[in-house]
FIMARLO-928335 format. One line per field, with one value per residue (C-alpha): residue number from 1; x, y, z. Coordinates in nm, 3 decimals, padded with zeros to 5 digits. Layout:
# FIMARLO-928335
nr	NUM|... .
xx	X|... .
yy	Y|... .
zz	Z|... .
***
This chain:
# FIMARLO-928335
nr	1|2|3|4|5|6|7|8|9|10|11|12|13|14|15|16|17|18|19|20|21|22|23|24|25|26|27|28|29|30|31|32|33|34|35|36|37|38|39|40|41|42|43|44|45|46|47|48|49|50|51|52|53|54|55|56|57|58|59|60|61|62|63|64|65|66|67|68|69|70|71|72|73|74|75|76|77|78|79|80|81|82|83|84|85|86|87|88|89|90|91|92|93|94|95|96|97|98|99|100|101|102|103|104|105|106|107|108|109|110|111|112|113|114|115|116|117|118|119|120|121|122|123|124|125|126|127|128|129|130|131|132|133|134|135|136|137|138|139|140|141|142|143|144|145|146|147|148|149|150|151|152|153|154|155|156|157|158|159|160|161|162|163|164|165|166|167|168|169|170|171|172|173|174|175|176|177|178|179|180|181|182|183|184|185|186|187|188|189|190|191|192|193|194|195|196|197|198|199|200|201|202|203|204|205|206|207|208|209|210|211|212|213|214|215|216|217|218|219|220|221|222|223|224|225|226|227|228|229|230|231|232|233|234|235|236|237|238|239|240|241|242|243|244|245|246|247|248|249|250|251|252|253|254|255|256|257|258|259|260|261|262|263|264|265|266|267|268|269|270|271|272|273|274|275|276|277|278|279|280|281|282|283|284|285|286|287|288|289|290|291|292|293|294|295|296|297|298|299|300|301|302|303|304|305|306|307|308|309|310|311|312|313|314|315|316|317|318|319|320|321|322|323|324|325|326|327|328|329|330|331|332|333|334|335|336|337|338|339|340|341|342|343|344|345|346|347|348|349|350|351|352|353|354|355|356|357|358 .
xx	-01.057|-01.192|-01.112|-01.365|-01.294|-01.267|-01.220|-00.894|-00.815|-00.859|-00.537|-00.318|-00.489|-00.497|-00.130|-00.130|-00.310|-00.621|-01.038|-01.152|-01.510|-01.561|-01.796|-01.898|-01.756|-01.748|-01.703|-01.398|-01.590|-01.699|-01.326|-01.169|-01.382|-01.313|-00.956|-00.838|-00.943|-00.766|-00.429|-00.517|-00.851|-00.833|-00.773|-01.100|-01.270|-01.060|-01.158|-01.528|-01.472|-01.253|-01.401|-01.742|-01.812|-01.605|-01.586|-01.855|-02.128|-02.045|-01.799|-02.032|-02.320|-02.163|-02.034|-02.339|-02.534|-02.200|-02.138|-02.512|-02.465|-02.117|-02.250|-02.528|-02.337|-02.018|-02.177|-01.828|-01.680|-01.500|-01.472|-01.153|-01.154|-00.993|-01.100|-01.258|-01.432|-01.761|-01.968|-01.845|-01.916|-02.276|-02.383|-02.132|-02.375|-02.723|-02.612|-02.400|-02.106|-01.734|-01.544|-01.227|-01.090|-00.705|-00.541|-00.398|-00.314|-00.291|-00.526|-00.688|-00.681|-00.864|-01.125|-01.129|-01.218|-01.526|-01.629|-01.613|-01.819|-02.068|-02.390|-02.290|-02.242|-02.557|-02.775|-02.696|-02.724|-02.818|-02.580|-02.289|-02.070|-02.055|-01.987|-01.647|-01.521|-01.547|-01.495|-01.137|-00.840|-00.519|-00.242|00.139|00.218|00.393|00.311|00.574|00.451|00.072|-00.109|-00.474|-00.815|-00.990|-01.081|-00.949|-00.567|-00.356|-00.032|00.121|00.386|00.439|00.696|01.022|01.122|01.471|01.652|01.382|01.525|01.855|01.800|01.911|02.225|02.103|02.409|02.691|02.981|02.874|02.889|02.752|02.430|02.104|01.829|01.492|01.228|00.832|00.540|00.274|00.037|-00.257|-00.005|00.025|-00.317|-00.308|-00.253|00.051|00.220|00.515|00.544|00.617|00.829|01.073|01.129|01.247|01.483|01.622|01.678|01.896|02.066|02.407|02.399|02.650|02.414|02.213|01.840|01.564|01.235|00.907|00.627|00.352|00.173|-00.045|00.264|00.436|00.806|00.943|00.811|01.045|01.373|01.695|01.877|02.240|02.347|02.305|01.955|01.704|01.310|01.083|00.736|00.684|00.928|00.851|00.981|01.108|01.313|01.484|01.419|01.686|01.966|01.841|02.003|01.736|01.335|01.231|00.852|00.499|00.489|00.210|00.130|00.280|00.560|00.687|00.639|00.800|01.098|01.084|01.061|01.400|01.560|01.611|01.569|01.298|01.308|00.945|00.739|00.340|00.128|-00.183|-00.413|-00.269|00.119|00.147|00.099|00.280|00.564|00.525|00.531|00.805|01.018|00.955|01.110|01.404|01.381|01.265|01.352|01.054|01.030|00.839|00.603|00.392|00.256|00.172|-00.171|-00.118|00.158|-00.025|-00.215|-00.102|00.183|00.277|00.690|00.876|01.218|01.278|01.149|01.363|01.683|01.554|01.457|01.835|01.981|01.767|01.917|02.260|02.183|02.044|02.310|02.552|02.380|02.342|02.144|01.829|01.962|01.992|01.673|01.506|01.652|01.529|01.168|01.230|01.330|00.997|00.793|00.983|00.880|00.487|00.289|00.274|-00.003|-00.051|-00.080|-00.302|-00.504|-00.538|-00.614|-00.929|-01.041|-01.008|-01.178|-01.503|-01.482|-01.485 .
yy	-07.819|-07.980|-08.071|-08.122|-08.231|-08.460|-08.835|-08.917|-08.610|-08.819|-08.986|-08.697|-08.480|-08.744|-08.791|-08.417|-08.477|-08.328|-08.458|-08.485|-08.509|-08.661|-08.538|-08.562|-08.493|-08.496|-08.861|-08.892|-08.918|-08.597|-08.390|-08.579|-08.438|-08.124|-08.135|-08.302|-07.964|-07.716|-07.716|-07.696|-07.428|-07.074|-06.921|-06.787|-07.097|-07.317|-07.034|-07.127|-07.493|-07.477|-07.254|-07.203|-07.550|-07.784|-07.588|-07.367|-07.628|-07.996|-07.976|-07.724|-07.954|-08.261|-08.115|-07.926|-08.225|-08.348|-07.938|-07.918|-08.187|-08.058|-07.739|-07.912|-08.100|-07.877|-07.513|-07.375|-07.045|-06.962|-07.114|-07.094|-07.245|-07.259|-07.061|-07.423|-07.466|-07.308|-07.506|-07.406|-07.041|-07.138|-07.252|-07.004|-06.740|-06.936|-06.982|-06.660|-06.799|-06.577|-06.677|-06.657|-06.766|-06.873|-06.743|-07.051|-06.811|-06.441|-06.187|-06.061|-06.451|-06.549|-06.211|-06.310|-06.639|-06.597|-06.347|-06.632|-06.882|-06.608|-06.761|-07.123|-06.985|-06.729|-07.016|-07.212|-06.854|-06.527|-06.289|-06.481|-06.331|-06.012|-06.186|-06.385|-06.051|-05.885|-06.167|-06.139|-06.284|-06.451|-06.451|-06.604|-06.383|-06.065|-05.773|-05.678|-05.965|-05.947|-05.641|-05.714|-05.522|-05.735|-05.485|-05.685|-05.897|-06.041|-06.167|-06.484|-06.674|-07.096|-07.137|-07.341|-07.626|-07.539|-07.859|-08.114|-08.449|-08.474|-08.617|-08.938|-08.979|-09.096|-08.956|-09.077|-08.843|-08.691|-08.302|-07.987|-07.787|-07.933|-07.915|-08.021|-08.062|-08.038|-07.985|-08.082|-08.305|-08.232|-08.300|-08.686|-08.735|-08.580|-08.794|-08.573|-08.639|-08.846|-08.683|-08.382|-08.545|-08.731|-08.409|-08.224|-08.532|-08.511|-08.118|-08.216|-08.514|-08.316|-08.085|-08.131|-08.110|-08.348|-08.409|-08.488|-08.482|-08.575|-08.675|-08.771|-09.071|-09.126|-09.109|-09.469|-09.314|-09.669|-09.582|-09.336|-09.470|-09.416|-09.074|-09.123|-09.106|-08.796|-08.817|-08.948|-08.935|-09.025|-09.006|-08.784|-08.612|-08.317|-07.995|-07.857|-08.130|-08.036|-07.656|-07.601|-07.761|-07.632|-07.416|-07.426|-07.565|-07.626|-07.582|-07.554|-07.227|-07.349|-07.104|-07.429|-07.506|-07.149|-06.952|-07.292|-07.163|-06.825|-06.876|-07.024|-06.807|-07.008|-06.921|-07.063|-07.126|-07.171|-07.399|-07.272|-07.522|-07.453|-07.220|-06.968|-07.092|-06.832|-06.555|-06.658|-06.688|-06.367|-06.219|-06.354|-06.331|-05.973|-05.967|-06.104|-06.455|-06.675|-06.733|-06.858|-07.147|-06.967|-07.217|-07.032|-07.254|-07.224|-07.310|-07.482|-07.659|-08.011|-08.131|-07.970|-08.086|-07.958|-07.973|-08.030|-08.149|-07.735|-07.667|-07.939|-07.753|-07.394|-07.555|-07.651|-07.338|-07.205|-07.351|-07.303|-06.930|-06.921|-07.138|-06.911|-06.564|-06.437|-06.227|-06.498|-06.591|-06.295|-06.104|-06.444|-06.385|-06.062|-06.216|-06.472|-06.146|-06.034|-06.330|-06.388|-06.011|-06.147|-06.222|-06.635|-06.822|-06.827|-06.483|-06.464|-06.748|-06.530|-06.208|-06.361|-06.595|-06.218|-06.044|-06.301|-06.335|-05.985 .
zz	-05.565|-05.823|-06.202|-06.440|-06.794|-07.064|-06.946|-07.106|-06.841|-06.535|-06.504|-06.557|-06.300|-06.039|-06.074|-05.982|-05.663|-05.789|-05.767|-06.090|-06.242|-06.595|-06.823|-07.223|-07.515|-07.851|-08.059|-08.223|-08.563|-08.482|-08.350|-08.688|-08.957|-08.818|-08.656|-09.001|-09.204|-08.951|-09.136|-09.487|-09.499|-09.489|-09.150|-09.126|-09.205|-08.933|-08.690|-08.761|-08.756|-08.432|-08.212|-08.313|-08.419|-08.196|-07.919|-07.869|-08.034|-07.988|-07.692|-07.492|-07.569|-07.446|-07.163|-07.018|-06.892|-06.644|-06.533|-06.429|-06.215|-06.042|-05.999|-05.815|-05.595|-05.529|-05.519|-05.629|-05.452|-05.830|-06.168|-06.383|-06.657|-07.018|-07.307|-07.534|-07.254|-07.238|-07.075|-06.688|-06.825|-06.927|-06.592|-06.365|-06.587|-06.497|-06.097|-06.049|-06.003|-06.011|-06.329|-06.427|-06.790|-06.818|-07.135|-07.349|-07.655|-07.703|-07.561|-07.902|-08.014|-07.713|-07.750|-08.158|-08.074|-07.810|-08.108|-08.408|-08.162|-07.999|-08.251|-08.080|-07.755|-07.745|-07.823|-07.541|-07.279|-07.371|-07.297|-07.278|-07.507|-07.268|-06.977|-07.146|-07.235|-06.902|-06.659|-06.530|-06.789|-06.663|-06.882|-06.863|-07.155|-07.063|-07.189|-07.432|-07.657|-07.595|-07.491|-07.373|-07.450|-07.106|-06.901|-06.633|-06.754|-06.484|-06.566|-06.383|-06.413|-06.404|-06.119|-06.265|-06.043|-05.939|-05.908|-06.177|-06.236|-06.467|-06.781|-06.857|-07.012|-07.346|-07.577|-07.312|-07.358|-07.662|-07.677|-07.848|-07.803|-07.730|-07.945|-07.774|-08.058|-07.954|-08.174|-07.844|-07.835|-08.133|-08.423|-08.282|-08.368|-08.704|-09.037|-09.193|-08.797|-08.944|-09.263|-08.988|-08.772|-09.035|-09.252|-08.870|-08.844|-09.165|-09.068|-08.761|-08.911|-08.980|-08.737|-08.461|-08.140|-07.927|-08.029|-07.799|-08.041|-07.788|-08.004|-07.758|-07.617|-07.921|-08.140|-08.246|-08.202|-08.332|-08.664|-08.702|-08.871|-08.649|-08.749|-08.535|-08.212|-08.145|-08.173|-07.903|-07.993|-07.683|-07.644|-07.330|-07.078|-06.878|-07.054|-06.704|-06.718|-07.074|-07.115|-06.816|-07.002|-07.364|-07.608|-07.907|-07.874|-08.249|-08.226|-08.351|-08.110|-07.983|-07.651|-07.340|-07.558|-07.606|-07.328|-07.141|-07.378|-07.311|-06.953|-06.933|-07.205|-07.499|-07.850|-08.091|-08.418|-08.519|-08.767|-08.727|-08.859|-08.742|-08.547|-08.301|-08.349|-08.644|-08.455|-08.198|-08.403|-08.486|-08.164|-08.038|-08.426|-08.355|-08.000|-08.139|-08.001|-08.280|-08.641|-08.840|-09.127|-09.407|-09.510|-09.770|-10.087|-10.409|-10.451|-10.787|-10.666|-10.606|-10.241|-09.939|-09.734|-09.325|-09.418|-09.777|-09.840|-09.903|-09.533|-09.377|-09.564|-09.461|-09.063|-09.077|-09.198|-08.956|-08.690|-08.712|-08.747|-08.387|-08.260|-08.383|-08.312|-07.919|-07.981|-08.016|-07.672|-07.516|-07.660|-07.525|-07.168|-07.166|-07.183|-06.951|-06.685|-06.741|-06.733|-06.347|-06.270|-06.276|-06.034|-05.920|-05.980|-05.615|-05.555|-05.822|-05.676|-05.337|-05.497|-05.691|-05.379|-05.136|-05.428|-05.398|-05.067|-04.978 .
***
């Protein structure tokens, strides 16, 4: 198996034991010009900026030369692509190579993203949009949260390690519930990252619980002042190690953290900031496994803010509510059981490989 992607992924991929082939990517200036606008523009405009301009046009154009070389050299029998990566789909269509999309977001979000990106995609390869909407669609979302209009939808679960490494004794003899706080890896690149982390730390300062906040490898955790012995701030911790012990996850509700929490039956306090996080939060809250912090803003109230002082107060109240109401944990457990009943990733790969061999 070969993994292709931006050069920054090389260490992560090779450490996991896979061969890696680097490709091109847009410049940081091009990415930043789009990324910093996403949280503050209307949703439709943000979708055009992200899906069409960044992923459909800039990223695909940058990756195409390397992808063409990879196909020439490797002649793959099957391509598994993530939704924001279109260069492999372009070359797969040109070469007649079977391809499947591995979802990140909800099915209607993924289909909508393809349609928004359509002008850029069709400029790369005529007929690409129809091909993307009809290829096999692999997702970790359970059916109850995510009905799918993709004609071939295959649901799978990520194996949960039976005995991951235990967490370090960061809290000594301190007891109480464990709160895991994560806003993924993208936030750390944004100018408002410190604002979000400080607001969350203020929210948990007086809550009688152990707190682990992870901020990603691009943000310096030493810039955040101490908030007591019950709070630990780390750049990165494998979330499987945390989630098997966690009583609650506070997150922007990006798919990776949200699905990880639900697979372990852990309820969520959702603080959506941008992109698909709002709809992810709504679906999980509708299932009774999450409580959402409403961040609606008065458009005349001044410059935009990720998290205000009022948000921090609401967050503290939401954390106490979810910890005190066992129905959230019970509903998260029902979703965990549904996820565990889906096919394994190995079973799906065998199924796809058999279809292509046949």
